C-alpha positions as CSV (number, residue, x, y, z in Angstrom):
1,M,-31.8,53.0,-6.8
2,K,-29.7,55.9,-8.2
3,K,-30.9,58.0,-11.1
4,N,-27.9,56.9,-13.1
5,A,-28.9,53.3,-12.7
6,L,-32.3,54.2,-13.9
7,R,-30.9,56.1,-16.9
8,Y,-28.6,53.3,-18.0
9,S,-31.3,50.7,-17.6
10,Y,-32.9,52.2,-20.7
11,A,-36.2,51.2,-19.2
12,F,-37.3,54.8,-18.9
13,G,-37.9,57.6,-21.4
14,K,-37.0,61.3,-20.9
15,D,-40.3,62.2,-19.4
16,E,-40.2,59.3,-16.9
17,L,-36.6,60.3,-15.9
18,K,-37.8,63.9,-15.3
19,E,-40.6,62.6,-13.0
20,I,-38.1,60.4,-11.2
21,G,-35.8,63.4,-10.8
22,R,-38.6,65.5,-9.3
23,V,-39.5,62.7,-6.8
24,L,-35.8,62.3,-5.8
25,D,-35.5,66.1,-5.5
26,D,-38.3,66.0,-3.0
27,Y,-36.0,64.0,-0.7
28,Q,-33.6,67.0,-0.7
29,F,-30.4,65.0,-1.5
30,L,-29.1,67.8,-3.6
31,K,-28.1,71.3,-2.6
32,M,-29.0,72.6,-6.1
33,P,-32.6,71.6,-6.8
34,L,-32.9,69.5,-9.9
35,R,-36.1,71.1,-11.1
36,E,-37.4,72.8,-14.1
37,E,-34.7,74.0,-16.5
38,Y,-31.9,72.3,-14.5
39,L,-33.7,69.0,-14.7
40,D,-34.5,69.4,-18.4
41,E,-31.0,70.3,-19.3
42,T,-29.6,67.5,-17.1
43,I,-31.7,64.9,-18.9
44,R,-31.0,66.4,-22.3
45,G,-27.2,66.4,-21.7
46,A,-27.1,62.9,-20.2
47,S,-29.0,61.5,-23.2
48,K,-27.1,63.6,-25.8
49,H,-23.6,62.7,-24.6
50,G,-24.3,59.3,-23.1
51,I,-23.1,60.4,-19.7
52,T,-24.3,60.0,-16.1
53,I,-27.0,62.2,-14.5
54,Y,-24.3,63.3,-12.0
55,D,-21.9,64.5,-14.8
56,A,-24.7,66.0,-16.8
57,S,-26.0,68.0,-13.8
58,Y,-22.8,70.1,-13.7
59,I,-23.0,70.9,-17.4
60,A,-26.7,71.7,-17.0
61,I,-25.9,74.2,-14.2
62,S,-23.3,75.8,-16.4
63,D,-25.7,76.0,-19.3
64,V,-28.5,77.6,-17.2
65,Q,-26.2,79.9,-15.3
66,K,-24.1,80.8,-18.4
67,C,-20.8,80.0,-16.7
68,E,-17.8,77.7,-17.4
69,V,-17.3,74.5,-15.6
70,Y,-13.8,73.0,-15.0
71,T,-13.0,69.3,-14.4
72,A,-10.0,67.0,-14.3
73,D,-12.2,64.1,-15.7
74,N,-10.6,63.4,-19.0
75,K,-13.2,60.7,-19.9
76,L,-16.0,63.2,-19.4
77,L,-14.1,65.8,-21.4
78,N,-13.7,63.4,-24.3
79,K,-17.4,62.5,-24.2
80,V,-18.5,66.1,-24.4
81,S,-15.7,67.6,-26.5
82,D,-18.3,69.5,-28.5
83,D,-19.5,71.5,-25.5
84,P,-17.2,74.5,-25.1
85,I,-18.6,75.3,-21.6
86,L,-16.7,72.3,-20.1
87,K,-13.0,72.9,-19.7
88,H,-10.0,71.1,-18.2
89,V,-9.0,72.4,-14.8
90,K,-5.4,72.9,-16.1
91,N,-6.8,75.7,-18.2
92,Y,-8.4,77.6,-15.3
93,K,-7.1,81.1,-14.9
94,S,-7.8,82.7,-11.5
95,Q,-9.8,86.0,-11.6
96,I,-7.8,87.3,-8.6
């Protein structure tokens, strides 16, 4: 069962989702470990914005790393319009 299915089942609290995240991380499905502050920020963002763990993980990485994240996902952008770290890819300006 995916973490998103667990989150949207509303059968688990934040602490339980964190523990599930730690267990799933042990399987090494992710290249970026979903531990500690990344996991905390992911769960917080998913709960705050009503978004998937998958979407929230990108925002969490940007929050922890203090960098901008670009996406073409308009539905996600609408859901997190109050988060200035997430920007539409059309606004990306190359650093080159």
